[in-house]
ZAKOL-585365 format. One record per residue (C-alpha): residue in one letter; x, z, y. Coordinates in pm, 1 decimal. Example, Ala and Ser with C-alpha at 12.3 -4.5 7.8 and 13.67 -1.06 7.14 Angstrom:
A/1230.0/780.0/-450.0
S/1367.0/714.0/-106.0
***
This chain:
X/2871.5/549.1/7050.4
X/2732.7/901.3/7081.7
X/2572.5/871.9/6737.0
X/2906.3/760.9/6592.2
X/3070.6/1073.9/6731.3
X/2801.9/1289.1/6575.9
X/2851.1/1123.1/6237.3
X/3228.0/1175.8/6230.5
X/3188.1/1534.7/6349.3
X/2949.1/1614.2/6063.3
X/3150.9/1742.4/5762.7
X/2879.6/1633.7/5517.6
X/2872.0/1282.4/5661.4
X/3250.5/1266.6/5649.7
X/3252.9/1382.6/5288.3
X/3011.8/1106.8/5198.4
X/3253.3/852.7/5342.6
X/3565.4/1007.6/5192.1
X/3416.5/1048.5/4845.9
X/3263.0/702.3/4806.3
X/3518.7/596.2/4541.1
X/3442.5/909.4/4339.3
X/3065.4/869.2/4371.0
X/3103.2/509.5/4258.7
X/3268.5/605.6/3927.4
X/3057.9/920.5/3883.7
X/2729.7/731.6/3886.0
X/2839.1/482.0/3619.0
X/2745.5/625.0/3277.2
X/3040.8/721.7/3056.7
X/3062.2/859.4/2703.9
X/2992.6/1217.0/2821.9
X/3220.6/1356.8/2551.1
X/3342.4/1652.7/2756.5
X/2996.2/1785.3/2851.8
X/2894.6/1751.9/2486.9
X/3203.4/1942.0/2373.4
X/3133.1/2221.8/2620.5
X/2779.4/2251.8/2487.7
X/2913.9/2253.2/2132.5
X/3166.3/2530.1/2201.5
X/2894.3/2738.3/2360.4
X/2724.5/2759.6/2021.4
X/3011.8/2996.8/1944.2
X/3071.2/3158.6/2283.5
X/2719.3/3217.2/2422.5
X/2819.7/3235.0/2789.0
X/2551.8/3259.7/3060.6
X/2385.1/2932.5/3157.6
X/2490.7/2954.0/3521.1
X/2858.1/2988.3/3423.1
X/2826.1/2707.7/3169.1
X/2681.5/2475.0/3434.7
X/2965.3/2543.6/3679.0
X/3234.6/2494.2/3413.7
X/3072.9/2175.8/3286.4
X/3046.7/2037.2/3639.9
X/3405.4/2109.6/3737.4
X/3548.3/1964.2/3415.2
X/3347.7/1645.1/3468.4
X/3463.5/1632.6/3832.1
X/3825.6/1653.4/3721.5
X/3773.1/1394.7/3449.9
X/3618.3/1135.8/3681.8
X/3877.8/1201.1/3951.7
X/4157.4/1153.1/3697.9
X/4004.8/816.8/3599.7
X/4040.3/698.4/3959.7
X/4411.9/776.8/3946.6
X/4454.4/639.2/3592.6
X/4312.4/302.7/3694.8
X/4561.0/275.1/3980.6
X/4854.1/380.5/3762.3
X/4750.9/137.0/3488.9
X/4663.4/-151.1/3723.1
X/4324.5/-172.1/3551.3
X/4058.1/-423.9/3648.5
X/3748.0/-273.1/3489.1
X/3618.0/75.7/3422.1
X/3293.2/125.7/3229.7
X/3217.8/-244.1/3263.2
X/3244.9/-271.3/3643.1
X/3535.8/-330.4/3885.3
X/3765.5/-31.2/3927.8
X/3707.4/179.7/4238.7
X/4038.0/99.5/4410.2
X/3965.0/-274.2/4401.0
X/3651.2/-203.5/4602.9
X/3751.7/84.0/4831.7
X/4128.5/32.1/4842.1
X/4410.3/234.4/4689.6
X/4468.5/484.2/4976.1
X/4106.9/601.9/5003.4
X/4068.8/614.0/4624.0
X/4379.0/831.4/4582.5
X/4260.8/1061.6/4859.3
X/3912.9/1089.4/4705.1
X/4059.0/1183.7/4366.2
X/4289.0/1446.2/4517.6
X/4004.1/1580.8/4727.6
X/3791.7/1623.9/4414.5
X/4074.4/1812.8/4240.3
X/4057.6/2079.4/4511.4
X/3679.8/2079.0/4530.1
X/3683.1/2146.3/4155.9
X/3924.7/2433.5/4209.4
X/3696.0/2569.0/4480.7
X/3410.6/2555.4/4230.2
X/3626.5/2734.6/3972.7
X/3704.0/3013.1/4219.0
X/3330.2/3063.1/4266.5
X/3322.1/3182.9/3903.0
X/3477.8/3503.8/4042.9
X/3725.5/3596.1/3772.3
X/4087.8/3695.0/3834.0
X/4222.7/3463.2/3561.1
X/4051.3/3144.7/3681.1
X/4330.9/3028.7/3914.0
X/4605.0/3066.3/3652.5
X/4406.0/2882.2/3387.6
X/4320.7/2601.2/3629.3
X/4682.4/2556.3/3740.1
X/4820.5/2580.9/3384.8
X/4592.4/2312.2/3246.4
X/4628.9/2074.7/3540.4
X/5006.7/2101.0/3503.0
X/4971.7/2018.0/3134.1
X/4752.2/1717.9/3210.6
X/4993.9/1574.0/3466.6
X/5297.7/1644.3/3248.4
X/5146.1/1446.4/2961.4
X/5029.7/1166.1/3189.6
X/5373.0/1146.0/3347.7
X/5553.2/1109.5/3016.4
X/5318.4/832.4/2905.7
X/5386.7/644.9/3228.9
X/5764.2/701.0/3198.6
X/5772.3/557.6/2845.8
X/5572.2/256.3/2959.1
X/5774.1/181.4/3272.6
X/6111.5/228.4/3101.4
X/6014.0/42.0/2780.6
X/6093.9/346.5/2568.4
X/5886.1/386.7/2254.8
X/5823.9/755.9/2182.1
X/5832.9/896.7/1831.7
X/5498.6/979.9/1676.8
X/5563.4/1350.4/1728.9
X/5652.4/1297.9/2095.9
X/5333.5/1097.3/2137.2
X/5125.8/1372.4/1975.0
X/5272.3/1634.6/2207.5
X/5199.7/1411.4/2507.0
X/4835.9/1371.3/2400.7
X/4792.0/1744.9/2343.0
X/4904.5/1800.7/2701.3
X/4731.8/1504.9/2868.1
X/4400.3/1485.6/2684.1
X/4402.6/1853.1/2590.6
X/4447.2/1956.8/2953.0
X/4078.6/1929.9/3037.0
X/3958.2/2027.6/2688.8
X/4151.9/2352.7/2712.7
X/4054.8/2410.4/3073.8
X/3687.3/2409.5/2984.2
X/3723.9/2621.0/2672.1
X/3956.4/2878.2/2829.5
X/3724.1/2921.0/3127.1
X/3428.9/2961.7/2894.4
X/3609.3/3231.6/2698.1
X/3641.6/3439.5/3015.3
X/3264.6/3485.1/3025.4
X/3184.7/3526.3/2656.8
X/3079.9/3869.8/2528.6
X/3393.1/4069.1/2444.2
X/3326.0/4086.0/2070.9
X/3281.2/3707.1/2057.6
X/3570.3/3622.6/2290.2
X/3820.0/3806.8/2072.3
X/3682.6/3663.5/1748.2
X/3788.4/3301.8/1804.9
X/4114.5/3114.5/1847.6
X/4037.8/2757.2/1949.7
X/4396.1/2636.6/2007.5
X/4425.1/2435.7/1686.2
X/4077.9/2287.2/1717.8
X/4140.5/2172.6/2076.5
X/4468.8/2010.6/1973.7
X/4301.6/1824.9/1687.0
X/4013.2/1711.0/1906.4
X/4255.7/1582.2/2171.0
X/4453.0/1384.5/1913.8
X/4147.6/1232.6/1750.0
X/3991.7/1136.9/2081.3
X/4305.0/964.3/2215.5
X/4427.1/795.0/1896.2
X/4075.8/664.4/1829.3
X/4066.2/540.4/2189.2
X/4394.8/353.4/2134.3
X/4247.7/188.9/1824.8
X/3923.8/90.9/1999.8
X/4113.6/-60.3/2292.1
X/4254.7/-320.2/2052.2
X/3956.9/-366.6/1819.5
X/3624.5/-269.8/1976.2
X/3389.7/-526.1/2132.2
X/3244.4/-244.4/2344.2
X/3588.2/-179.2/2491.8
X/3626.7/-548.9/2565.6
X/3304.4/-526.8/2768.3
X/3410.8/-212.8/2952.2
X/3785.6/-260.2/2997.9
X/3870.1/-627.5/2912.0
X/4034.7/-758.0/2594.5
X/4321.7/-539.6/2470.6
X/4390.1/-389.2/2811.6
X/4663.2/-162.7/2670.5
X/4873.2/-471.3/2595.3
X/4840.2/-593.3/2954.0
X/4936.7/-246.4/3074.5
X/5240.9/-244.2/2846.6
X/5132.8/90.2/2705.6
X/5289.3/246.9/2396.6
X/4956.9/329.5/2235.9
X/4950.6/477.3/1886.7
X/4928.2/147.9/1691.0
X/5193.0/-9.1/1914.6
X/5445.8/271.6/1878.0
X/5393.3/270.6/1500.2
X/5464.7/-102.5/1483.2
X/5768.1/-83.2/1711.5
X/5916.3/222.0/1537.7
X/5861.3/101.5/1181.0
X/5972.6/-259.0/1244.5
X/6280.8/-197.8/1453.0
X/6440.1/-533.1/1364.9
X/6127.5/-728.6/1462.4
X/6118.7/-742.8/1843.2
X/5811.0/-962.6/1890.6
X/5572.4/-683.9/1987.8
X/5811.2/-514.5/2230.4
X/5876.4/-849.3/2400.5
X/5502.9/-914.0/2431.9
X/5456.6/-564.2/2573.2
X/5724.8/-619.6/2837.2
X/5541.4/-923.2/2972.2
X/5231.8/-725.4/3080.3
X/5048.9/-1034.9/2966.6
X/4692.2/-1133.8/3048.8
X/4716.9/-1430.0/2810.2
X/4435.3/-1372.7/2559.9
X/4592.4/-1593.4/2294.0
X/4917.8/-1398.7/2314.1
X/4731.9/-1067.4/2296.3
X/4536.7/-1195.3/1998.5
X/4865.2/-1283.2/1828.0
X/4994.0/-930.9/1895.6
X/4683.1/-780.6/1734.4
X/4743.8/-1001.6/1429.5
X/5095.5/-859.1/1407.2
X/4952.8/-506.8/1422.0
X/4727.8/-596.1/1128.8
X/5019.2/-751.5/941.1
X/5247.1/-451.1/999.3
X/4979.3/-209.6/878.1
X/4971.6/-28.4/1214.7
X/4594.3/-50.0/1263.0
X/4531.0/64.8/907.8
X/4773.1/353.9/960.3
X/4588.3/446.2/1281.4
X/4258.4/456.9/1090.1
X/4414.7/676.4/822.6
X/4550.4/917.6/1085.1
X/4206.2/942.6/1247.1
X/4046.2/1007.4/907.2
X/4296.8/1285.5/844.9
X/4239.4/1437.3/1189.1
X/3862.0/1431.4/1134.7
X/3902.9/1611.7/800.9
X/4122.7/1875.2/963.7
X/3864.4/1922.5/1239.1
X/3584.2/1972.5/986.3
X/3803.1/2226.7/803.9
X/3877.5/2412.4/1126.8
X/3507.9/2416.6/1218.6
X/3438.3/2577.8/880.9
X/3708.4/2839.3/941.9
X/3543.4/2920.5/1275.7
X/3203.7/2969.3/1112.1
X/3048.2/2623.3/1136.1
X/2908.9/2417.1/1422.2
X/2665.7/2136.4/1337.1
X/2657.4/2004.5/1695.4
X/3035.8/1960.9/1703.2
X/3030.9/1801.8/1358.2
X/2776.7/1545.9/1480.1
X/3005.4/1458.8/1774.0
X/3292.9/1393.2/1532.9
X/3069.7/1183.3/1309.6
X/2978.4/973.7/1611.7
X/3342.6/923.2/1702.7
X/3425.8/812.4/1348.4
X/3141.4/560.8/1335.5
X/3368.4/282.1/1462.1
X/3578.7/303.5/1145.4
X/3276.6/301.7/914.4
X/3137.2/-6.6/1088.3
X/3468.7/-184.9/1052.2
X/3475.1/-120.7/677.9
X/3110.4/-208.0/616.3
X/3090.1/-517.6/832.4
X/3422.6/-673.6/751.0
X/3555.8/-503.1/439.3
X/3925.3/-578.7/437.3
X/3881.2/-906.2/627.9
X/4041.6/-778.9/944.9
X/4109.7/-1129.2/1077.8
X/3736.0/-1196.3/1078.7
X/3669.2/-882.7/1281.4
X/3944.9/-965.7/1524.8
X/3802.9/-1317.4/1566.1
X/3463.0/-1169.1/1660.9
X/3624.2/-947.1/1925.6
X/3842.1/-1232.1/2050.4
X/3554.0/-1481.8/2077.2
X/3350.4/-1221.0/2262.9
X/3636.9/-1157.9/2505.4
X/3662.5/-1531.1/2581.5
X/3291.4/-1537.7/2657.8
X/3321.7/-1234.7/2888.9
X/3621.0/-1382.8/3073.2
X/3424.0/-1704.7/3135.4
X/3131.2/-1504.8/3273.2
X/3359.7/-1304.8/3502.7
X/3533.5/-1620.3/3621.0
X/3199.3/-1786.4/3692.7
X/3072.6/-1481.8/3882.9
X/3391.0/-1462.7/4088.3
X/3371.8/-1832.5/4173.6
X/3011.3/-1796.7/4285.9
X/3071.8/-1479.0/4484.3
X/2881.2/-1253.1/4242.6
X/2984.0/-897.5/4162.8
X/2891.5/-675.0/3873.1
X/2764.8/-351.3/4022.0
***
């Protein structure tokens, strides 16, 4: 009993307990897009390594903490191919861990010792939560946003952390460099490409089926970019909105919805929008003086569209069948593991 008292009185030991949900998601490899973007922007800004490390760490802390909350808000089952943290540690502790990390990240930001850090941190976290809130409101009230409303939401939600990192970096760049660049447009374009591509992959990508389950956005009832395009351009056809309202886990019904998205041209339109965003990003990189590292990141993001075209040509049904068959296989494996008391960790 005395040892137990010592453990609970030790702040480090308590932190280990309180932050287990965060450590769980942190140690599962993600795409690492944000650390790569920070490195890419530093090819322009040339800030000291010690400042770059702190900024990179706090942005990644905020990102992983926000994923814990996202998974609760979206009622997700998988994240990065394993069970979501709140299904292991419970919702209350997971929420507390995420909120705790938000303030630990702010504490880390304050250690940068610049008078503008607090304002930048607060501004961008407000933007992130504003965008996230609107996306949830549209979903829960079955209101399809316009494309422009969706774009503004993404710029706030996804751009919140992008801008946080870049704005903090600019504080520590040499004066002549800091005043030479305006990254606002580039950050907006990057946010849009990242999120719209993510919406596309959620419905099409076999990798996303592995990591998140088959067409998870349909089960969530989310107005992702392809969905809002279909709903807004086919106002007299209510099939997709009715499927969305069901929050269905029926794979056959989700597969039918994806076929409708093909038929309505919504997935093709999404690809075209991503192509256009990538071109605008390359143009903006040129205006800013070039950045081969950032260009390579964009090329990697666009690879999913090239593979679709090369592997399947215009035979989208064939590609969808591959993803669907794979999802059936994965669901059988998960069902078998659950029945036999196995867990993917």
